[in-house]
Every structure is written in C-alpha cells, then in structure tokens.
C-alpha positions in Angstrom: 47.1 67.5 9.4 50.8 68.6 8.4 51.2 70.1 12.0 50.5 66.7 13.9 52.8 65.1 11.2 55.6 67.6 12.0 55.2 66.7 16.0 55.0 63.4 15.6 58.3 63.2 13.6 60.1 65.9 16.5 58.7 63.4 19.4 59.7 60.2 18.1 63.2 61.4 16.7 64.0 63.7 19.9 63.3 60.4 21.7 65.3 58.3 19.5 68.5 59.8 20.7 67.4 58.0 24.1 66.7 54.8 22.6 69.8 54.8 20.5 71.9 55.6 23.8 70.4 52.6 25.5 70.4 50.3 22.5 74.5 50.9 22.2 75.0 49.4 25.7 73.9 46.1 24.4 75.3 45.9 20.8 78.2 47.8 19.1 77.0 50.2 16.5 77.0 48.3 13.2 75.3 45.3 14.7 73.0 47.2 16.7 71.7 48.5 13.0 72.0 45.3 11.2 69.3 44.0 14.3 67.5 46.8 13.5 66.6 47.0 10.3 66.4 43.1 10.3 63.7 43.1 13.0 62.3 46.2 10.1 61.6 43.8 7.3 59.9 41.7 9.5 57.6 43.9 10.6 57.5 45.4 7.1 56.2 41.9 6.0 52.8 41.8 6.9 52.4 45.4 6.1 52.9 44.6 2.2 51.5 41.3 2.1 47.9 43.3 3.6 48.5 46.6 1.5 50.2 45.7 -1.6 53.1 48.2 -2.4 53.6 50.0 -5.9 57.1 48.7 -6.6 59.6 50.5 -8.7 59.2 49.8 -12.5 62.4 50.8 -13.5 66.2 49.9 -12.8 66.8 53.6 -12.2 63.7 54.3 -10.4 65.3 51.2 -8.0 68.7 52.7 -7.7 67.3 55.9 -6.7 65.9 54.5 -3.6 68.8 52.3 -2.7 71.0 55.5 -2.5 68.8 57.3 -0.9 68.2 54.6 1.4 71.6 53.7 2.3 72.5 57.9 3.0 69.8 58.0 5.5 69.9 54.8 7.1 73.6 53.0 6.7 75.9 56.0 6.1 73.5 58.5 8.7 73.3 56.0 11.3 76.5 54.4 10.9 78.2 57.8 11.1 76.7 59.1 14.4 75.8 55.9 16.4 80.1 55.2 16.0 80.8 58.7 16.6 78.8 58.5 20.3 80.5 54.5 20.4 83.9 56.0 20.1 83.0 58.5 22.7 81.7 61.7 21.5 79.8 63.4 23.9 75.5 63.7 23.0 75.9 67.3 23.3 78.6 67.6 20.8 77.2 65.1 18.5 73.4 66.6 18.4 75.0 70.0 18.1 76.7 68.9 14.3 74.1 67.3 13.1 71.7 69.8 14.3 73.6 71.9 11.5 71.1 70.4 9.0 68.7 73.0 8.3 71.8 75.5 7.8 73.3 73.2 5.4 70.2 72.6 4.0 69.3 75.8 3.6 72.8 76.8 1.6 72.1 73.7 -1.0 68.3 74.6 -1.8 69.4 78.7 -2.2 72.5 77.7 -4.0 71.8 74.8 -6.0 68.1 74.0 -6.5 66.8 77.5 -7.1 64.8 77.8 -3.4 64.3 81.3 -2.4 64.9 81.9 1.3 63.5 85.2 3.0 66.3 87.0 5.2 63.6 86.0 8.2 64.5 82.7 7.0 68.3 83.0 7.1 67.9 84.8 10.6 65.6 82.0 11.7 67.9 79.3 10.8 70.7 80.5 12.8 68.7 81.6 15.8 67.8 77.9 15.9 71.2 76.1 15.8 72.2 79.0 18.5 69.0 77.8 20.6 69.8 74.0 20.3 73.7 75.1 21.4 72.1 76.5 24.6 70.2 73.5 25.4 72.9 70.9 24.9 75.7 73.5 26.3 75.9 71.3 29.7 76.6 68.0 27.6 79.7 69.4 25.4 82.9 67.8 25.9 85.5 68.9 23.3 87.8 66.8 25.4 86.2 63.5 24.4 86.0 64.2 20.5 88.6 62.4 18.9 89.2 62.8 15.0 87.3 59.5 14.5 83.9 60.6 16.1 84.2 64.2 14.4 84.6 62.3 10.8 81.5 60.0 11.9 79.8 62.8 12.7 80.3 64.8 9.9 79.7 61.8 7.5 76.0 61.5 9.4 75.4 65.1 9.1 76.1 65.2 5.1 74.5 62.3 4.6 70.9 62.8 6.6 70.9 66.4 4.1 71.8 64.4 1.0 69.2 61.8 1.5 66.4 64.1 2.1 67.4 66.3 -1.0 68.3 63.6 -3.0 64.5 61.3 -2.4 62.8 64.5 -2.8 64.4 65.3 -6.3 64.9 61.6 -7.8 61.8 59.6 -5.7 59.3 62.1 -5.3 56.3 59.9 -5.9 57.9 57.0 -4.7 55.5 54.1 -2.6 56.6 54.7 1.0 56.0 51.0 1.8 58.3 49.8 -0.8 60.6 52.4 -0.5 60.9 51.1 3.1 61.5 47.5 2.0 64.1 48.3 -0.5 66.0 50.6 1.8 66.2 48.7 4.9 67.6 45.5 2.7 69.8 47.2 1.2 71.2 48.8 4.5 71.2 45.5 5.9 73.2 43.7 3.0 75.5 47.0 4.0 75.7 46.5 7.6 76.0 43.1 8.3 79.3 42.5 7.0 80.6 45.3 8.7 79.1 44.0 11.7 81.0 40.7 11.2 84.3 42.1 10.4 84.5 45.2 12.5 82.7 43.9 15.9 82.4 40.1 15.4 78.8 40.6 15.9 78.8 40.5 19.7 75.2 40.9 21.5 74.1 41.0 25.0 70.3 40.4 24.6 68.2 42.1 27.0 64.7 43.8 27.1 65.8 47.0 26.7 67.8 46.0 24.0 64.7 44.6 22.3 63.0 47.5 23.6 64.9 50.0 21.8 65.0 48.1 18.7 61.1 47.8 18.6 60.7 51.3 19.1 63.9 52.7 17.1 62.2 50.5 14.0 58.6 51.2 14.3 58.2 54.5 15.2 61.4 56.0 14.1 62.9 54.2 10.7 59.2 53.4 9.2 56.6 56.0 10.6 58.7 59.3 11.2 61.2 59.0 8.0 57.7 57.9 5.8 56.6 61.1 7.4 59.8 63.2 6.9 59.6 62.7 3.3 55.5 63.3 3.2 56.5 66.8 4.7 59.4 67.0 2.2 57.1 66.2 -0.8 54.3 69.2 0.7 56.7 72.2 2.1 59.9 73.5 1.2 63.1 71.8 2.1 64.7 74.4 4.5 61.1 74.9 6.5 61.0 71.0 7.0 64.8 70.6 7.7 64.3 73.4 10.4 62.0 70.7 12.3 65.7 69.3 13.0 66.1 71.6 15.6 63.7 70.4 17.6 64.5 67.2 18.6 67.6 68.0 20.7 65.1 70.0 22.7 62.3 66.9 23.0 65.6 64.8 24.1 65.8 67.1 26.8 62.4 66.9 28.0 62.5 62.7 27.6 65.3 62.8 29.6 63.9 64.8 32.5 61.3 62.6 32.5 62.2 59.1 32.6 65.4 59.7 34.4 65.1 62.9 36.3 67.7 65.3 34.9 66.0 68.4 35.4 67.4 70.9 32.3 69.0 74.0 33.5 68.3 77.5 33.0 70.3 77.9 30.1 68.9 75.0 28.8 65.4 76.2 29.2 66.5 79.7 27.9 67.8 77.8 24.5 64.3 75.6 24.3 62.6 79.1 23.7 65.3 80.7 21.3 65.2 77.3 19.2 61.4 77.7 19.1 61.9 81.0 17.9 63.9 80.3 15.4 62.0 77.5 13.8 59.1 79.8 13.8 61.0 82.5 12.1 62.2 79.9 9.3 58.7 77.8 8.6 56.2 80.5 9.1 54.6 82.2 5.5 51.2 82.8 4.7 51.6 80.0 2.5 53.0 77.5 4.8 50.2 78.6 7.3 47.3 77.9 5.0 48.6 74.8 3.7 49.0 73.5 7.4 45.5 74.9 8.3 43.8 73.4 5.3 45.0 69.8 5.7 
C-alpha cells in the first residue's frame, strides 16, 4: 500500500508543475493561490460534514498545524510560484527545489539522530545529479534574478521545514482537520497579499478552473495527506527522496500532452534519478514495510 501511495504522490506532484504553469497564465501567484485555497475549503466542507474530524484540543496543537500549513502552502508555493512568475525557468526552479532530499538528509542526520548509510548518502547525491540531467535542457541561468532565486530558496527551506515540523510536532493530527486549518490560515495570509501586490486581477477561463481543481483535489488535499502519512511511517530521508521523481514525471507529462520529446540526456537522467532513489529508499526494513501493507 505504501508503494502505491508513494507513486501516487510522485505522479500528482510531477503533474502539478504543468498545472501550475497553465494556471499562472491567467492569475498572478498570490491571486492564483488565494483562489486555490478558497476552492479547497469549499471542497473540504462536505467532507468534514460527513466524516467528522478530530479537531485540535489545545492552542499548542492548533498553533503547530498553522505553522506547518503556512510553511507548506503559503510560503513554499508562494515562493516557487513567484520565482516562475518573475521569469525563472522551470528547469532551474525544479533543480533547486529538488535539493530537498539533500537538505533533509543533512537535517535528520545532524539534528534528529537519524542514521544514514553510505549507500543512502550516495543515493541522495546521485538522485540530484539525475534530476540535473533531466532538466538540463530547461536551465537558463540568464533568467535567474535575485528575486526569483530568493523565492525558490525560500520555497526549498519551507517545504523541508514543513514536512519535518509536522512530523515532529503534529504526528497524530487528523489530516482532515489539518487540511481545513492550514488552508484557512494560508488564505488569511495570501488574500491581503494578492490585493495589495497584484490587485487580485483574474482572467477566468476553463484552463484556470481546471488547473485549480486539479491542484486542490489531487495535490493540496490528497497528495499532501499522502506525504504526511508516509512521513509518519517511514524515515524522513527515504520519503524525501521521492521529491527527486516529480520533475522526471513532469517531463513524461509534457511529452504526452504537448509532444515535447525528452532528449537522450534527459532519458539518461531519468535512469540515474531512479537509481539514486532506489539506493536511498531500499533497506530490508523499508522493503518489508511496503510489502506487508
């Protein structure tokens, strides 16, 4: 079961690159994200009415969920979206954010006491090298500005911190309650930014609505919940190493939808990335936990 959840996360997160690229053509980043989380709350309303969530019992529990949600949704997505909006190429953005497994490995081995084998360290670096090969044709350093670079680095720090923070401080939180609280908190932060910075200008279209629906239902609700479930059941570095695979999947989606055929270098990068992930995630305990679910 864990293996199926992991592949679902990879597929949706990779497709999300394409959906975001489409959506940002019709609304600026903060406005786009405000619409996304407003629609997310509407989608969650019937769910929590039918399946009653377990709400946080203390202010501390509520605060931890708010912090994790703002980092994961408002800060991470706001930073990465704005970097692309300012002109950073998808290749550079994907490569920087793909450093998450490396950053996670450093954090958990240095401060959280999680021991990594030499094979896992090698897998982390090999996976990153594979991602670099996959997105190499999209990398254009000339499009990198100080603002876009800062935005992407903020996104990298936020997504890494958010996953580890919720694993540490809210390991047993009800994921339905967490989603409602985190969407609402993100919306309260993003709407004023959208109005003040962007004037909340939107060009409504079917493409915009379709991208928002896909990102809300399959990414923000389901994929983020899957990520937190896997973080609860597996070691942080192994789960984080899956973040190498979405850029690979995004190349496949682009080829299928837009006829953009990957180069030989990209195909080689896919193989290298998969090998790196395999080296990072494989162990007898990890393998048995997947096969027994």
